[in-house]
ZAMARGU-4260 file (C-alpha; in steps of 0.2 Angstrom, whole numbers, plus 5000, padded with zeros to 4 digits):
<rodrens>
0) 4420/4652/5523 | 4433/4650/5535 | 4448/4661/5535 | 4463/4653/5544 | 4475/4665/5552
5) 4493/4660/5557 | 4502/4671/5569 | 4520/4669/5565 | 4533/4676/5577 | 4549/4682/5568
10) 4564/4677/5578 | 4578/4690/5578 | 4591/4686/5566 | 4609/4684/5571 | 4622/4696/5565
15) 4625/4691/5547 | 4643/4688/5541 | 4646/4687/5522 | 4649/4669/5516 | 4667/4664/5519
20) 4673/4681/5524 | 4675/4676/5542 | 4688/4663/5538 | 4699/4677/5530 | 4696/4688/5546
25) 4701/4674/5557 | 4718/4672/5548 | 4723/4690/5553 | 4727/4686/5571 | 4735/4670/5565
30) 4747/4680/5554 | 4750/4692/5568 | 4755/4678/5580 | 4766/4669/5568 | 4775/4686/5564
35) 4778/4689/5582 | 4783/4671/5585 | 4796/4673/5572 | 4803/4689/5579 | 4803/4680/5596
40) 4812/4666/5589 | 4826/4677/5582 | 4827/4686/5599 | 4829/4669/5607 | 4843/4665/5595
45) 4852/4681/5601 | 4848/4677/5619 | 4836/4691/5622 | 4820/4682/5622 | 4814/4666/5631
50) 4810/4651/5620 | 4793/4650/5630 | 4787/4666/5621 | 4791/4660/5603 | 4783/4643/5607
55) 4767/4650/5614 | 4765/4664/5602 | 4766/4650/5588 | 4756/4636/5596 | 4744/4644/5609
60) 4741/4660/5598 | 4742/4655/5579 | 4739/4637/5579 | 4725/4637/5592 | 4716/4651/5582
65) 4718/4641/5566 | 4711/4625/5574 | 4696/4633/5581 | 4692/4642/5564 | 4695/4627/5553
70) 4688/4613/5564 | 4672/4623/5566 | 4672/4625/5547 | 4675/4606/5544 | 4662/4601/5557
75) 4649/4611/5548 | 4655/4605/5531 | 4657/4586/5535 | 4641/4585/5545 | 4632/4594/5530
80) 4625/4608/5541 | 4614/4619/5530 | 4622/4636/5526 | 4609/4646/5535 | 4612/4636/5551
85) 4631/4639/5551 | 4638/4650/5565 | 4656/4656/5563 | 4665/4655/5580 | 4669/4674/5581
90) 4664/4677/5599 | 4674/4661/5604 | 4689/4668/5595 | 4688/4684/5603 | 4687/4676/5620
95) 4702/4665/5616 | 4713/4679/5610 | 4709/4689/5626 | 4715/4674/5636 | 4730/4671/5625
100) 4736/4689/5627 | 4733/4688/5646 | 4744/4673/5647 | 4758/4680/5636 | 4758/4696/5647
105) 4755/4688/5664 | 4769/4675/5664 | 4784/4687/5660 | 4776/4699/5673 | 4775/4686/5686
110) 4756/4690/5689 | 4748/4674/5694 | 4731/4682/5694 | 4732/4687/5676 | 4739/4670/5670
115) 4724/4661/5679 | 4712/4673/5671 | 4719/4670/5654 | 4718/4652/5657 | 4700/4653/5662
120) 4696/4663/5646 | 4705/4650/5635 | 4696/4636/5644 | 4679/4645/5642 | 4682/4647/5623
125) 4687/4629/5621 | 4671/4624/5631 | 4661/4634/5620 | 4670/4626/5605 | 4666/4608/5612
130) 4648/4613/5615 | 4645/4620/5598 | 4653/4604/5590 | 4642/4593/5602 | 4626/4602/5596
135) 4631/4599/5578 | 4634/4580/5582 | 4617/4579/5591 | 4607/4587/5577 | 4617/4579/5562
140) 4618/4561/5568 | 4623/4547/5557 | 4635/4557/5545 | 4649/4547/5537 | 4662/4559/5544
145) 4654/4561/5561 | 4669/4553/5569 | 4680/4568/5564 | 4669/4580/5574 | 4670/4568/5589
150) 4689/4569/5588 | 4688/4588/5588 | 4678/4588/5604 | 4691/4576/5612 | 4705/4588/5606
155) 4696/4602/5615 | 4695/4592/5631 | 4714/4589/5629 | 4718/4607/5628 | 4707/4612/5643
160) 4717/4599/5653 | 4733/4605/5646 | 4729/4623/5650 | 4726/4618/5668 | 4743/4610/5668
165) 4751/4625/5660 | 4743/4637/5673 | 4749/4626/5687 | 4767/4627/5680 | 4766/4646/5679
170) 4759/4648/5696 | 4773/4636/5703 | 4773/4618/5708 | 4787/4608/5716 | 4794/4591/5713
175) 4789/4578/5710 | 4774/4586/5703 | 4783/4598/5692 | 4791/4585/5680 | 4774/4576/5680
180) 4763/4591/5676 | 4776/4597/5663 | 4776/4580/5654 | 4757/4580/5654 | 4756/4598/5648
185) 4767/4594/5633 | 4757/4578/5629 | 4740/4586/5631 | 4744/4601/5621 | 4755/4595/5607
190) 4749/4577/5605 | 4731/4581/5611 | 4725/4598/5605 | 4735/4598/5590 | 4739/4580/5586
195) 4721/4574/5588 | 4714/4588/5577 | 4727/4585/5564 | 4725/4566/5563 | 4706/4567/5562
200) 4707/4581/5549 | 4719/4571/5538 | 4707/4556/5538 | 4694/4567/5530 | 4707/4577/5519
205) 4717/4563/5511 | 4703/4560/5498 | 4702/4579/5494 | 4721/4582/5494 | 4724/4566/5483
210) 4708/4569/5473 | 4703/4551/5474 | 4690/4540/5482 | 4699/4531/5497 | 4698/4512/5497
215) 4688/4504/5511 | 4704/4499/5521 | 4710/4517/5521 | 4694/4523/5528 | 4694/4509/5541
220) 4712/4514/5546 | 4707/4532/5548 | 4692/4527/5559 | 4705/4517/5570 | 4715/4532/5572
225) 4700/4541/5579 | 4699/4528/5593 | 4717/4524/5596 | 4724/4542/5597 | 4713/4549/5611
230) 4714/4532/5621 | 4733/4532/5619 | 4734/4550/5624 | 4723/4548/5639 | 4733/4534/5645
235) 4750/4543/5642 | 4744/4559/5651 | 4736/4549/5665 | 4753/4540/5667 | 4763/4556/5668
240) 4752/4563/5682 | 4753/4547/5691 | 4772/4546/5690 | 4772/4530/5680 | 4784/4529/5665
245) 4777/4512/5660 | 4760/4519/5658 | 4766/4533/5648 | 4775/4521/5637 | 4760/4511/5635
250) 4749/4526/5630 | 4762/4532/5618 | 4763/4515/5610 | 4744/4516/5606 | 4746/4534/5600
255) 4760/4528/5588 | 4748/4515/5581 | 4736/4529/5577 | 4749/4538/5568 | 4753/4523/5558
260) 4735/4520/5554 | 4733/4537/5546 | 4749/4535/5536 | 4743/4518/5530 | 4727/4527/5524
265) 4738/4540/5515 | 4749/4527/5507 | 4734/4516/5501 | 4725/4531/5495 | 4740/4538/5486
270) 4743/4523/5475 | 4744/4529/5457 | 4741/4547/5461 | 4752/4562/5458 | 4757/4569/5475
275) 4757/4587/5479 | 4766/4599/5491 | 4751/4597/5503 | 4751/4578/5503 | 4770/4577/5505
280) 4770/4590/5519 | 4756/4582/5529 | 4763/4565/5528 | 4781/4571/5533 | 4773/4580/5548
285) 4765/4564/5554 | 4782/4556/5553 | 4790/4569/5564 | 4776/4567/5576 | 4778/4549/5577
290) 4797/4551/5579 | 4794/4562/5594 | 4782/4550/5602 | 4794/4535/5599 | 4809/4545/5606
295) 4800/4550/5621 | 4793/4532/5624 | 4811/4525/5623 | 4817/4536/5638 | 4821/4527/5654
300) 4810/4536/5668 | 4797/4549/5669 | 4810/4563/5671 | 4819/4557/5656 | 4803/4556/5646
305) 4799/4574/5651 | 4817/4580/5646 | 4815/4571/5629 | 4798/4579/5626 | 4806/4596/5631
310) 4821/4594/5619 | 4809/4588/5605 | 4799/4604/5606 | 4808/4613/5591 | 4805/4597/5580
315) 4787/4597/5586 | 4784/4615/5581 | 4794/4615/5565 | 4792/4597/5559 | 4775/4594/5564
320) 4765/4609/5569 | 4771/4622/5556 | 4774/4609/5542 | 4756/4602/5543 | 4749/4620/5544
325) 4759/4625/5528 | 4754/4609/5519 | 4736/4609/5523 | 4735/4628/5520 | 4743/4626/5503
330) 4729/4615/5498 | 4715/4625/5507 | 4720/4643/5503 | 4718/4642/5484 | 4701/4632/5486
335) 4694/4643/5500 | 4702/4660/5496 | 4707/4658/5478 | 4694/4669/5471 | 4684/4657/5461
340) 4688/4644/5446 | 4697/4657/5436 | 4709/4664/5449 | 4712/4649/5461 | 4723/4639/5449
345) 4735/4654/5448 | 4735/4655/5467 | 4739/4637/5468 | 4753/4638/5455 | 4761/4652/5465
350) 4760/4643/5481 | 4768/4627/5473 | 4782/4636/5465 | 4798/4626/5469 | 4788/4616/5481
355) 4798/4600/5481 | 4815/4609/5484 | 4807/4618/5498 | 4800/4602/5506 | 4816/4593/5504
360) 4826/4607/5511 | 4815/4608/5526 | 4815/4590/5531 | 4833/4587/5527 | 4837/4602/5538
365) 4827/4595/5552 | 4835/4578/5551 | 4853/4586/5551 | 4848/4596/5567 | 4842/4580/5575
370) 4858/4570/5571 | 4872/4582/5570 | 4883/4585/5585 | 4891/4601/5578 | 4883/4617/5585
375) 4887/4626/5569 | 4879/4614/5558 | 4864/4612/5569 | 4862/4631/5569 | 4863/4632/5550
380) 4851/4618/5549 | 4838/4628/5560 | 4841/4644/5550 | 4837/4634/5534 | 4822/4626/5541
385) 4814/4641/5548 | 4819/4651/5532 | 4809/4638/5522 | 4794/4639/5533 | 4795/4658/5533
390) 4794/4659/5514 | 4779/4647/5514 | 4770/4658/5527 | 4773/4674/5518 | 4766/4666/5502
395) 4751/4660/5511 | 4748/4677/5520 | 4749/4686/5503 | 4736/4675/5496 | 4724/4677/5511
400) 4726/4696/5511 | 4724/4697/5493 | 4707/4688/5495 | 4701/4699/5508 | 4706/4714/5498
405) 4695/4707/5483 | 4680/4704/5495 | 4681/4722/5502 | 4681/4729/5484 | 4665/4719/5482
410) 4672/4708/5468 | 4661/4694/5464 | 4676/4684/5458 | 4682/4682/5476 | 4666/4674/5481
415) 4667/4656/5475 | 4655/4643/5482 | 4670/4634/5489 | 4667/4636/5508 | 4662/4618/5514
420) 4664/4600/5510 | 4652/4588/5501 | 4655/4571/5493 | 4658/4569/5475 | 4661/4551/5469
425) 4663/4545/5487 | 4676/4558/5491 | 4673/4574/5501 | 4676/4590/5491 | 4675/4608/5496
430) 4658/4617/5494 | 4645/4627/5504 | 4644/4642/5514 | 4640/4650/5531 | 4632/4665/5540
435) 4628/4671/5557 | 4640/4673/5572 | 4642/4660/5587
</rodrens>
């Protein structure tokens, strides 16, 4: 008789994080940055705080945290990574926030060393983010939504380049490089890091938000977006650094084609469907992004393009960045943080209360601010726009904090299965889990 013995070496397990809890934790700094950003915005209106501070608290702080958290979540979900192999990006988020704080402190203090150190930490967090996505792509080849993960990796590359441009501006560069680097900085960060992430995510989210199976032409259009957007962005940013307005315009034209493709996918998928606050907000945000790209491309020279991009920053932040964040979160928060099938509909109902009036007021106010020549009217329009966004963010924050409170009490009602994405009838739906720390 032969007895077979198998020597098994147990690998040390990574620190476990309860399923879904890390997403709630990741939203705590997001809320803190947004609150500080609104305070800085009020201070800017009174002339006591720079616009730069409000902008970077919102975009570099809040939105970058949101992108790393949610793109990691969607990469695992869309590539169908098994729950026990998912690694929440907690260490990367810690590195990111250390770098963000260093930049926010170093720039006003005039400390180039602190700014550079912060930029290096931010770049390190994004390199880790790209590497994690690349590992997922290598292991989970051939998945239907693999192109979304590739777009996330391209967006990360844009932020690394954009952070380098930002560090150069903070340290100090002279003309003609200052206008070139500034234009590239805005393009890479706003249209690259945020724009590429949003456009790719929308390609996967339209079927979920609209609760429908997308037609073949809609899916083809979203895949076209995944190619046209990074190519157009790369050409535009390269043209800016080369000092060629013609190349910038050519790149922006390709980028506008990408926006049109994702909006076409929305329109085709939305036929016969009842549209929600999330759908309207995400589509309107794309419209504002397209308007900024077209307006910048219509400028005469490179300096004029940079000036138009600079002037359009408030519309990029309010009309595109915050509106798409509010819209997508209005869909995702009830699903992911809602507390299960019994509580999620009530959370969704509260978030959607008066939604059409709020959506209409926000976009009408942004339009008035864009076309009005009256300083008083424009000021009132901005107050209305940010007031609407503030209400939406408070509602979202309340829902997330309530979910965290439920989990800490150990209530199983707050532990739904809704933490990933799988396909049902050809459309991705939310389901899954995750544990471990990366």
